[in-house]
C-alpha positions as CSV (number, residue, x, y, z in Angstrom):
1,X,-80.8,-68.2,-15.2
2,X,-78.1,-68.9,-12.7
3,X,-78.1,-66.9,-9.4
4,X,-74.4,-65.7,-8.8
5,X,-73.9,-65.8,-5.0
6,X,-71.0,-64.3,-3.0
7,X,-69.7,-66.5,-0.1
8,X,-71.4,-65.4,3.1
9,X,-69.6,-63.0,5.5
10,X,-70.1,-63.2,9.2
11,X,-70.8,-59.6,10.5
12,X,-71.2,-60.3,14.2
13,X,-71.1,-63.0,16.9
14,X,-72.2,-62.3,20.5
15,X,-73.2,-64.2,23.6
16,X,-76.5,-63.1,25.1
17,X,-78.0,-64.8,28.1
18,X,-76.3,-68.1,27.3
19,X,-77.2,-68.0,23.6
20,X,-74.9,-67.4,20.6
21,X,-76.2,-64.9,18.2
22,X,-74.5,-65.3,14.7
23,X,-75.2,-62.5,12.0
24,X,-74.2,-62.9,8.5
25,X,-74.7,-61.1,5.1
26,X,-77.0,-62.8,2.8
27,X,-78.3,-62.5,-0.8
28,X,-81.9,-62.5,-1.6
29,X,-83.0,-66.1,-2.5
30,X,-79.7,-67.8,-1.6
31,X,-79.8,-70.6,0.9
32,X,-77.4,-71.1,3.8
33,X,-76.5,-73.4,6.6
34,X,-74.7,-72.9,10.0
35,X,-72.3,-75.6,11.2
36,X,-70.3,-75.8,14.4
37,X,-67.4,-77.8,15.7
38,X,-65.5,-77.9,19.1
39,X,-62.3,-78.4,17.1
40,X,-61.0,-77.2,13.7
41,X,-60.2,-80.8,12.5
42,X,-61.3,-81.6,9.1
43,X,-64.6,-83.7,9.1
44,X,-65.5,-82.5,12.6
45,X,-68.4,-80.0,11.5
46,X,-72.0,-80.7,12.5
47,X,-74.8,-78.8,10.8
48,X,-77.0,-76.9,13.4
49,X,-79.2,-74.9,11.2
50,X,-80.1,-75.6,7.6
51,X,-82.5,-74.0,5.1
52,X,-82.0,-70.5,6.1
53,X,-83.1,-68.3,3.1
54,X,-81.2,-65.0,2.4
55,X,-83.2,-61.8,2.3
56,X,-80.5,-59.5,0.8
57,X,-79.6,-58.2,4.2
58,X,-78.1,-59.4,7.5
59,X,-79.8,-62.6,9.1
60,X,-79.1,-63.3,12.7
61,X,-79.5,-66.9,14.0
62,X,-79.1,-68.3,17.4
63,X,-77.7,-71.4,18.9
64,X,-79.2,-72.5,22.0
65,X,-77.0,-75.5,22.9
66,X,-73.8,-73.6,24.1
67,X,-73.8,-74.5,27.8
68,X,-72.2,-77.9,27.2
69,X,-69.3,-76.8,25.1
70,X,-66.3,-75.1,26.7
71,X,-65.6,-73.6,23.1
72,X,-67.3,-73.7,19.8
73,X,-66.4,-72.7,16.2
74,X,-69.0,-71.7,13.6
75,X,-69.1,-71.4,9.9
76,X,-71.8,-70.3,7.5
77,X,-72.0,-72.0,4.1
78,X,-74.1,-71.9,0.9
79,X,-76.4,-74.7,0.3
80,X,-78.6,-75.8,-2.7
81,X,-82.4,-74.9,-2.4
């Protein structure tokens, strides 16, 4: 059986006590990763969290390394288990 998974949707992003909290909708059993980049140039993305398992609801992850970057872009992507 093949699991049909919708692309992840970011539902919220906030700065809280120097940490970025990124929330996104997941599907139960799907696997996700979060990447960041300081530019939007192709090939400039770095994986900061991998192997996040979806639970069928909203998952919130935090990135604790934001003090060193004047700006940062985030994306959530599907991965293979």
